[in-house]
N, CA, C and O atoms as a DFTB+ gen file, in Angstrom:
400 C
 N C O
     1  1      15.551      -1.671       8.228
     2  2      16.886      -2.720       8.446
     3  2      16.437      -4.220       8.144
     4  3      17.229      -5.069       7.736
     5  1      15.010      -4.471       8.399
     6  2      14.483      -6.087       7.862
     7  2      14.990      -5.703       6.348
     8  3      15.958      -6.410       6.069
     9  1      14.672      -4.884       5.376
    10  2      14.685      -5.498       3.976
    11  2      16.149      -5.317       3.610
    12  3      16.551      -5.910       2.609
    13  1      16.985      -4.568       4.307
    14  2      18.368      -4.729       4.010
    15  2      19.009      -6.021       4.386
    16  3      19.896      -6.654       3.813
    17  1      18.310      -6.281       5.558
    18  2      19.102      -7.591       6.166
    19  2      18.625      -9.059       5.144
    20  3      19.269     -10.094       4.966
    21  1      16.887      -8.550       4.443
    22  2      16.537      -9.282       3.955
    23  2      17.260      -9.536       2.474
    24  3      17.383     -10.732       2.207
    25  1      17.706      -8.703       1.574
    26  2      18.662      -8.654       1.178
    27  2      20.106      -9.408       0.546
    28  3      20.608      -9.864      -0.482
    29  1      20.376      -9.122       2.197
    30  2      21.667      -9.609       2.424
    31  2      21.839     -10.676       2.342
    32  3      22.725     -11.170       1.645
    33  1      20.949     -11.372       3.110
    34  2      20.513     -12.971       3.325
    35  2      19.848     -13.767       1.800
    36  3      19.748     -14.971       1.567
    37  1      19.542     -12.821       1.103
    38  2      19.416     -14.199      -0.306
    39  2      20.659     -13.802      -1.575
    40  3      20.865     -14.409      -2.626
    41  1      21.383     -12.536      -1.019
    42  2      22.444     -12.165      -2.077
    43  2      23.439     -13.460      -1.398
    44  3      23.717     -14.503      -1.989
    45  1      23.769     -13.172      -0.356
    46  2      25.088     -14.514       0.574
    47  2      24.326     -15.791      -0.249
    48  3      24.964     -16.237      -1.202
    49  1      23.271     -16.289      -0.011
    50  2      23.029     -17.628      -0.268
    51  2      23.149     -17.790      -1.976
    52  3      23.436     -18.841      -2.549
    53  1      22.871     -16.553      -2.597
    54  2      22.964     -17.185      -4.208
    55  2      24.565     -17.185      -4.447
    56  3      25.110     -18.042      -5.143
    57  1      25.302     -16.084      -3.765
    58  2      26.898     -16.027      -3.923
    59  2      27.256     -17.278      -3.111
    60  3      28.383     -17.668      -3.418
    61  1      26.718     -17.966      -2.260
    62  2      26.816     -19.087      -1.760
    63  2      27.325     -20.409      -3.575
    64  3      28.336     -20.900      -4.077
    65  1      26.113     -20.381      -3.787
    66  2      25.801     -21.130      -4.691
    67  2      26.728     -20.796      -5.888
    68  3      27.443     -21.606      -6.477
    69  1      26.571     -19.165      -6.216
    70  2      27.932     -19.355      -7.412
    71  2      29.466     -19.718      -6.985
    72  3      30.164     -20.037      -7.948
    73  1      30.043     -19.726      -5.859
    74  2      30.917     -20.552      -5.142
    75  2      30.875     -21.710      -5.732
    76  3      31.779     -22.229      -6.386
    77  1      29.847     -22.121      -5.512
    78  2      29.613     -23.596      -5.086
    79  2      28.700     -24.370      -6.425
    80  3      27.977     -25.336      -6.182
    81  1      28.780     -24.056      -7.213
    82  2      27.753     -24.461      -8.075
    83  2      26.910     -25.924      -8.142
    84  3      25.905     -26.056      -8.840
    85  1      27.245     -26.561      -7.650
    86  2      26.968     -27.953      -7.616
    87  2      26.030     -27.657      -6.432
    88  3      25.488     -28.658      -5.964
    89  1      25.723     -26.445      -5.841
    90  2      24.024     -26.546      -4.726
    91  2      22.794     -26.127      -6.363
    92  3      21.623     -26.493      -6.465
    93  1      23.305     -25.594      -7.028
    94  2      21.930     -25.587      -7.755
    95  2      21.093     -27.176      -8.462
    96  3      20.090     -27.439      -9.127
    97  1      22.037     -27.789      -7.932
    98  2      21.199     -29.134      -8.451
    99  2      21.127     -29.977      -7.472
   100  3      20.960     -31.185      -7.643
   101  1      21.280     -29.268      -6.055
   102  2      20.852     -29.675      -5.021
   103  2      19.011     -29.290      -4.650
   104  3      18.450     -28.243      -4.972
   105  1      18.324     -30.547      -3.856
   106  2      17.045     -30.244      -3.872
   107  2      16.704     -29.429      -2.861
   108  3      15.721     -28.689      -2.867
   109  1      17.603     -29.559      -1.863
   110  2      17.270     -28.568      -0.541
   111  2      17.548     -27.488      -0.793
   112  3      16.746     -26.681      -0.323
   113  1      18.578     -26.944      -1.500
   114  2      19.295     -25.587      -2.058
   115  2      18.033     -25.367      -2.918
   116  3      17.082     -24.977      -2.241
   117  1      17.838     -25.479      -3.924
   118  2      16.591     -25.007      -4.457
   119  2      15.604     -24.462      -3.788
   120  3      15.190     -23.303      -3.757
   121  1      15.102     -25.918      -2.982
   122  2      13.670     -25.463      -2.133
   123  2      13.788     -24.320      -1.326
   124  3      12.931     -23.437      -1.294
   125  1      15.117     -24.313      -0.491
   126  2      15.189     -23.438       0.187
   127  2      15.079     -21.876      -0.533
   128  3      14.479     -20.937      -0.009
   129  1      15.834     -21.814      -1.921
   130  2      15.530     -20.265      -2.352
   131  2      14.017     -20.101      -2.816
   132  3      13.678     -18.918      -2.857
   133  1      13.387     -20.679      -3.045
   134  2      11.852     -21.083      -3.586
   135  2      11.222     -19.954      -2.649
   136  3      10.879     -18.785      -2.827
   137  1      11.230     -21.171      -1.163
   138  2      10.578     -20.992       0.368
   139  2      11.133     -20.031       0.562
   140  3      10.394     -19.396       1.314
   141  1      12.647     -19.046       0.227
   142  2      12.222     -17.746       1.158
   143  2      12.165     -17.179       0.565
   144  3      12.304     -16.110       1.159
   145  1      11.926     -16.845      -1.201
   146  2      10.941     -15.462      -2.085
   147  2       9.756     -15.495      -1.667
   148  3       9.265     -14.390      -1.432
   149  1       8.670     -17.016      -1.365
   150  2       8.014     -17.046      -0.937
   151  2       7.212     -16.295       0.843
   152  3       6.080     -15.868       1.072
   153  1       8.082     -16.396       1.485
   154  2       8.134     -16.261       2.829
   155  2       8.440     -14.420       2.896
   156  3       7.912     -13.495       3.512
   157  1       9.542     -14.531       1.933
   158  2      10.018     -13.094       1.634
   159  2       8.576     -12.203       1.521
   160  3       8.210     -11.335       2.312
   161  1       7.810     -12.711       0.207
   162  2       6.571     -12.092      -0.197
   163  2       5.015     -11.818       0.787
   164  3       4.136     -10.956       0.809
   165  1       5.302     -13.056       1.502
   166  2       3.823     -12.999       2.645
   167  2       4.768     -12.237       3.928
   168  3       3.993     -12.064       4.869
   169  1       5.850     -11.842       4.202
   170  2       6.530     -11.264       5.525
   171  2       6.578      -9.612       4.494
   172  3       6.298      -8.653       5.213
   173  1       6.856      -9.253       3.131
   174  2       6.950      -7.994       3.375
   175  2       5.750      -7.325       2.344
   176  3       5.088      -6.338       2.666
   177  1       5.567      -8.203       0.776
   178  2       4.645      -7.489      -0.129
   179  2       3.212      -7.368       0.619
   180  3       2.631      -6.299       0.809
   181  1       2.619      -8.980       1.115
   182  2       1.401      -9.120       1.290
   183  2       1.137      -8.280       3.011
   184  3       0.264      -7.436       3.211
   185  1       1.776      -8.606       3.694
   186  2       1.564      -8.230       5.178
   187  2       1.724      -6.232       4.698
   188  3       1.042      -5.369       5.251
   189  1       2.460      -6.028       3.919
   190  2       2.935      -4.683       4.062
   191  2       1.426      -4.081       3.594
   192  3       0.966      -3.177       4.293
   193  1       0.704      -4.513       2.529
   194  2      -0.321      -3.781       1.626
   195  2      -1.322      -3.867       2.674
   196  3      -2.154      -2.971       2.817
   197  1      -1.269      -5.401       3.778
   198  2      -2.668      -4.708       4.839
   199  2      -2.516      -4.018       5.769
   200  3      -3.385      -3.362       6.342
   201  1      -1.108      -4.110       6.086
   202  2      -0.655      -3.562       7.461
   203  2      -1.021      -1.590       7.098
   204  3      -1.384      -0.735       7.907
   205  1      -0.726      -1.444       5.551
   206  2      -1.480       0.199       5.325
   207  2      -2.372       0.608       5.103
   208  3      -2.636       1.808       5.018
   209  1      -3.502      -0.860       4.861
   210  2      -4.982      -0.244       4.546
   211  2      -5.361      -0.271       6.266
   212  3      -5.978       0.621       6.848
   213  1      -4.914      -1.314       6.787
   214  2      -5.177      -1.275       8.499
   215  2      -5.264       0.422       8.967
   216  3      -6.153       1.114       9.463
   217  1      -3.866       0.671       8.532
   218  2      -3.402       2.004       9.228
   219  2      -4.371       3.538       8.795
   220  3      -4.612       4.600       9.368
   221  1      -4.739       2.886       7.401
   222  2      -5.888       3.792       6.705
   223  2      -7.464       4.031       7.221
   224  3      -8.239       4.986       7.171
   225  1      -7.537       2.543       7.787
   226  2      -8.801       2.395       8.305
   227  2      -8.933       3.350       9.694
   228  3      -9.691       4.287       9.945
   229  1      -7.801       2.669      10.536
   230  2      -7.635       3.231      11.661
   231  2      -7.628       5.076      11.967
   232  3      -8.191       5.630      12.910
   233  1      -6.831       5.742      10.880
   234  2      -6.576       7.048      10.798
   235  2      -7.940       7.650      10.926
   236  3      -8.264       8.388      11.856
   237  1      -8.815       7.248       9.817
   238  2      -9.972       7.950       9.924
   239  2     -10.875       7.515      10.021
   240  3     -11.744       7.729       9.177
   241  1     -11.145       6.516      11.335
   242  2     -11.954       6.278      12.564
   243  2     -11.953       6.962      13.642
   244  3     -10.933       7.628      13.821
   245  1     -12.782       7.027      14.452
   246  2     -13.361       7.780      15.808
   247  2     -13.949       7.212      16.877
   248  3     -14.121       7.827      17.929
   249  1     -14.376       5.741      16.649
   250  2     -14.761       5.241      17.972
   251  2     -13.532       4.132      18.725
   252  3     -12.351       3.944      18.434
   253  1     -14.201       3.675      19.543
   254  2     -12.892       2.701      20.359
   255  2     -13.382       1.865      20.723
   256  3     -13.644       1.664      21.908
   257  1     -13.730       0.894      19.473
   258  2     -13.657      -0.697      19.386
   259  2     -13.030      -0.347      18.281
   260  3     -12.936       0.795      17.831
   261  1     -12.331      -1.925      17.567
   262  2     -11.756      -2.063      16.214
   263  2     -12.817      -1.990      15.312
   264  3     -13.816      -2.607      15.682
   265  1     -12.901      -1.400      14.203
   266  2     -13.382      -1.725      13.022
   267  2     -13.417      -3.422      12.117
   268  3     -12.461      -4.188      12.003
   269  1     -14.470      -3.570      11.719
   270  2     -14.546      -5.177      11.644
   271  2     -13.682      -5.309      10.540
   272  3     -12.827      -6.194      10.537
   273  1     -13.805      -4.574       9.665
   274  2     -12.552      -4.515       8.519
   275  2     -10.975      -4.382       8.879
   276  3     -10.149      -4.669       8.012
   277  1     -10.590      -3.975      10.079
   278  2      -9.546      -3.581      10.265
   279  2      -8.996      -5.211      11.192
   280  3      -7.818      -5.388      11.503
   281  1     -10.111      -6.238      11.501
   282  2      -9.760      -7.202      12.201
   283  2      -9.553      -7.988      11.895
   284  3      -9.012      -8.928      12.479
   285  1     -10.039      -7.864      10.473
   286  2     -10.105      -8.958       9.349
   287  2      -9.038      -8.871       8.796
   288  3      -8.525      -9.878       8.309
   289  1      -8.512      -7.809       8.737
   290  2      -7.477      -7.526       7.977
   291  2      -5.796      -7.902       9.149
   292  3      -4.652      -8.347       9.056
   293  1      -6.617      -7.419       9.994
   294  2      -5.342      -8.105      11.021
   295  2      -5.339      -9.758      10.853
   296  3      -4.218     -10.265      10.819
   297  1      -6.229     -10.454      10.770
   298  2      -6.570     -11.745      10.675
   299  2      -5.710     -12.129       9.642
   300  3      -5.024     -13.141       9.785
   301  1      -5.644     -11.381       8.497
   302  2      -4.792     -12.284       6.944
   303  2      -3.741     -11.653       7.616
   304  3      -2.912     -12.552       7.475
   305  1      -3.070     -10.670       8.323
   306  2      -1.857     -10.198       8.562
   307  2      -1.637     -11.300       9.063
   308  3      -1.159     -12.146       8.306
   309  1      -1.940     -11.738      10.711
   310  2      -1.429     -12.669      11.652
   311  2      -1.097     -14.309      11.084
   312  3      -0.512     -15.305      11.511
   313  1      -1.691     -13.991      10.128
   314  2      -1.935     -15.924       9.241
   315  2      -0.760     -15.471       8.183
   316  3       0.330     -16.012       8.371
   317  1      -0.817     -14.914       7.530
   318  2       0.962     -14.022       6.895
   319  2       2.194     -14.807       7.547
   320  3       2.958     -15.726       7.248
   321  1       1.991     -14.055       8.450
   322  2       3.114     -13.909       9.648
   323  2       3.591     -15.879      10.011
   324  3       4.643     -16.435       9.698
   325  1       2.355     -16.506      10.756
   326  2       2.607     -17.766      11.035
   327  2       3.244     -18.267       9.731
   328  3       4.429     -18.598       9.691
   329  1       2.620     -18.304       8.917
   330  2       2.787     -19.091       7.421
   331  2       4.405     -18.515       6.965
   332  3       5.314     -19.310       6.721
   333  1       4.544     -17.307       6.913
   334  2       6.255     -17.020       6.791
   335  2       7.119     -17.606       8.146
   336  3       8.347     -17.678       8.185
   337  1       6.302     -17.959       9.115
   338  2       7.538     -18.405      10.096
   339  2       7.662     -19.854      10.149
   340  3       8.742     -20.408      10.355
   341  1       6.686     -20.406       9.985
   342  2       6.601     -22.090       9.520
   343  2       7.540     -22.358       8.395
   344  3       8.204     -23.378       8.581
   345  1       7.796     -21.697       7.217
   346  2       8.446     -21.440       6.185
   347  2       9.848     -21.217       6.766
   348  3      10.750     -21.877       6.251
   349  1      10.025     -20.742       7.333
   350  2      11.353     -20.240       8.064
   351  2      12.340     -21.076       8.942
   352  3      13.569     -21.007       8.963
   353  1      11.587     -21.803       9.590
   354  2      11.499     -23.438      10.235
   355  2      12.217     -24.673       9.249
   356  3      13.276     -25.291       9.360
   357  1      10.798     -24.725       7.956
   358  2      10.848     -25.669       7.086
   359  2      12.260     -25.604       6.159
   360  3      12.870     -26.613       5.804
   361  1      12.720     -24.008       5.789
   362  2      14.103     -23.619       5.100
   363  2      15.460     -24.265       6.722
   364  3      16.436     -25.015       6.736
   365  1      14.872     -23.595       7.595
   366  2      16.270     -24.147       8.324
   367  2      16.494     -25.677       8.395
   368  3      17.641     -26.083       8.210
   369  1      15.441     -26.616       8.661
   370  2      15.523     -27.946       8.945
   371  2      16.335     -27.749       7.273
   372  3      17.459     -27.333       6.993
   373  1      15.368     -28.176       6.519
   374  2      16.401     -28.502       4.743
   375  2      17.487     -27.962       5.055
   376  3      18.261     -28.912       4.942
   377  1      18.355     -26.717       5.510
   378  2      19.424     -26.490       5.132
   379  2      20.476     -27.144       5.955
   380  3      21.659     -27.130       5.614
   381  1      19.974     -27.812       7.215
   382  2      20.421     -28.455       8.630
   383  2      20.684     -29.818       8.054
   384  3      21.834     -30.249       7.973
   385  1      19.406     -30.655       7.562
   386  2      19.248     -31.682       7.181
   387  2      19.427     -32.255       6.128
   388  3      19.057     -33.427       6.054
   389  1      20.110     -31.557       4.870
   390  2      20.035     -31.722       3.329
   391  2      19.462     -32.680       3.094
   392  3      20.166     -33.549       2.579
   393  1      17.939     -33.059       3.322
   394  2      17.844     -34.371       3.014
   395  2      17.531     -34.921       1.235
   396  3      17.098     -36.037       0.945
   397  1      17.796     -34.079       0.464
   398  2      17.499     -34.434      -0.881
   399  2      18.877     -33.620      -1.647
   400  3      19.023     -33.670      -2.868
């Protein structure tokens, strides 16, 4: 569902731009689209690959502690999630304030 919602979000933003083409000359709008693409990559592409690797590591692991490789990947996943969340906040500010 998240991927479908994400696609609908970017399509609705681009449709809004198609209906009001002057938006494509607004810095806040272009910056929001670029930031959205970056956040989407972080949330889906970057973390998705690492979550799959963590799953593979844990599937073959027989211990009770967390393997160092999985812990390192989890830190990367958390950092990417925080970055994507920060980007989302910046996008909301850009769309609300429209500073440029």
